[in-house]
C-alpha positions as YAML, in Angstrom:
chain: A
units: angstrom
residues:
- id: 1
  name: MET
  ca: [175.60, -30.08, 175.01]
- id: 2
  name: ARG
  ca: [177.40, -27.37, 173.05]
- id: 3
  name: GLN
  ca: [177.18, -23.92, 174.64]
- id: 4
  name: ALA
  ca: [178.95, -20.62, 174.12]
- id: 5
  name: ASN
  ca: [179.22, -19.32, 177.68]
- id: 6
  name: VAL
  ca: [178.51, -20.04, 181.34]
- id: 7
  name: ASN
  ca: [175.18, -18.17, 181.39]
- id: 8
  name: GLN
  ca: [173.78, -20.28, 178.57]
- id: 9
  name: VAL
  ca: [174.85, -23.51, 180.29]
- id: 10
  name: ARG
  ca: [173.24, -22.29, 183.54]
- id: 11
  name: GLU
  ca: [169.95, -21.51, 181.74]
- id: 12
  name: VAL
  ca: [169.81, -24.86, 179.95]
- id: 13
  name: LEU
  ca: [170.53, -26.85, 183.10]
- id: 14
  name: GLY
  ca: [168.07, -24.75, 185.11]
- id: 15
  name: SER
  ca: [165.29, -25.69, 182.72]
- id: 16
  name: HIS
  ca: [165.97, -29.42, 183.23]
- id: 17
  name: ILE
  ca: [165.88, -29.63, 187.05]
- id: 18
  name: GLY
  ca: [164.33, -32.89, 188.20]
- id: 19
  name: GLN
  ca: [165.19, -34.78, 185.02]
- id: 20
  name: LYS
  ca: [167.40, -37.82, 184.75]
- id: 21
  name: VAL
  ca: [170.84, -37.25, 183.20]
- id: 22
  name: ARG
  ca: [173.81, -39.41, 182.25]
- id: 23
  name: ILE
  ca: [177.17, -38.04, 183.40]
- id: 24
  name: LYS
  ca: [180.53, -38.80, 181.83]
- id: 25
  name: ALA
  ca: [183.18, -37.20, 184.02]
- id: 26
  name: ASN
  ca: [186.86, -37.07, 183.07]
- id: 27
  name: MET
  ca: [188.87, -38.43, 186.00]
- id: 28
  name: GLY
  ca: [192.27, -37.87, 184.36]
- id: 29
  name: ARG
  ca: [194.75, -40.23, 182.69]
- id: 30
  name: HIS
  ca: [192.15, -41.43, 180.17]
- id: 31
  name: LYS
  ca: [189.77, -42.57, 182.93]
- id: 32
  name: TYR
  ca: [186.07, -41.69, 182.87]
- id: 33
  name: ASP
  ca: [183.34, -42.13, 185.45]
- id: 34
  name: ILE
  ca: [179.97, -42.79, 183.83]
- id: 35
  name: SER
  ca: [176.85, -42.66, 186.00]
- id: 36
  name: GLU
  ca: [173.21, -41.65, 185.95]
- id: 37
  name: GLY
  ca: [171.42, -39.33, 188.32]
- id: 38
  name: ILE
  ca: [168.83, -36.62, 188.73]
- id: 39
  name: LEU
  ca: [169.69, -32.95, 188.26]
- id: 40
  name: SER
  ca: [168.57, -31.65, 191.65]
- id: 41
  name: GLU
  ca: [169.68, -28.04, 192.08]
- id: 42
  name: THR
  ca: [171.50, -25.22, 190.34]
- id: 43
  name: TYR
  ca: [173.44, -22.42, 191.98]
- id: 44
  name: PRO
  ca: [175.28, -19.40, 190.51]
- id: 45
  name: SER
  ca: [178.55, -21.31, 189.98]
- id: 46
  name: ILE
  ca: [177.74, -25.03, 190.45]
- id: 47
  name: PHE
  ca: [174.98, -27.59, 189.91]
- id: 48
  name: LEU
  ca: [174.13, -30.70, 191.93]
- id: 49
  name: ILE
  ca: [173.23, -34.17, 190.74]
- id: 50
  name: LYS
  ca: [171.84, -36.96, 192.96]
- id: 51
  name: VAL
  ca: [173.40, -40.27, 191.93]
- id: 52
  name: ASP
  ca: [171.82, -43.58, 192.95]
- id: 53
  name: THR
  ca: [174.41, -45.62, 194.88]
- id: 54
  name: GLY
  ca: [172.37, -48.83, 195.16]
- id: 55
  name: CYS
  ca: [173.14, -49.05, 198.87]
- id: 56
  name: GLU
  ca: [170.33, -49.32, 201.46]
- id: 57
  name: GLU
  ca: [172.08, -47.24, 204.11]
- id: 58
  name: ASN
  ca: [172.85, -44.29, 201.84]
- id: 59
  name: PRO
  ca: [170.67, -44.57, 198.70]
- id: 60
  name: PHE
  ca: [171.82, -41.29, 197.10]
- id: 61
  name: ASN
  ca: [175.15, -39.57, 196.72]
- id: 62
  name: THR
  ca: [175.19, -35.90, 195.74]
- id: 63
  name: VAL
  ca: [177.92, -34.75, 193.37]
- id: 64
  name: SER
  ca: [178.61, -31.20, 192.26]
- id: 65
  name: PHE
  ca: [180.11, -29.82, 189.09]
- id: 66
  name: SER
  ca: [180.81, -26.32, 187.85]
- id: 67
  name: TYR
  ca: [179.41, -24.91, 184.64]
- id: 68
  name: THR
  ca: [182.97, -24.46, 183.36]
- id: 69
  name: ASP
  ca: [183.42, -28.24, 183.63]
- id: 70
  name: VAL
  ca: [180.72, -28.56, 180.97]
- id: 71
  name: LEU
  ca: [182.32, -25.87, 178.80]
- id: 72
  name: THR
  ca: [185.77, -27.47, 178.97]
- id: 73
  name: LYS
  ca: [184.21, -30.92, 178.37]
- id: 74
  name: ASP
  ca: [185.58, -32.35, 181.60]
- id: 75
  name: VAL
  ca: [181.93, -33.29, 182.24]
- id: 76
  name: GLN
  ca: [179.53, -34.36, 179.50]
- id: 77
  name: LEU
  ca: [175.81, -34.48, 180.24]
- id: 78
  name: THR
  ca: [173.15, -36.33, 178.29]
- id: 79
  name: LEU
  ca: [169.44, -36.14, 179.08]
- id: 80
  name: CYS
  ca: [167.83, -39.54, 179.58]
- id: 81
  name: SER
  ca: [164.28, -40.18, 178.47]
...
């Protein structure tokens, strides 16, 4: 997802609420966390993704990222079909 500014990232993500996405998050020191989830909500400075944990007690874990994480490529999102 290549975007020029925060407003464009916010608009693109807002149009894909409820869709499944693949997340590749930079955890530092050449470590990446790759997971899949559903884009659940967008707010003025962050967006939320529900990630399936596979656990019966707590089936979903909600993670949040800022739009600047996408711009700086600390988080890479891919829409799943």
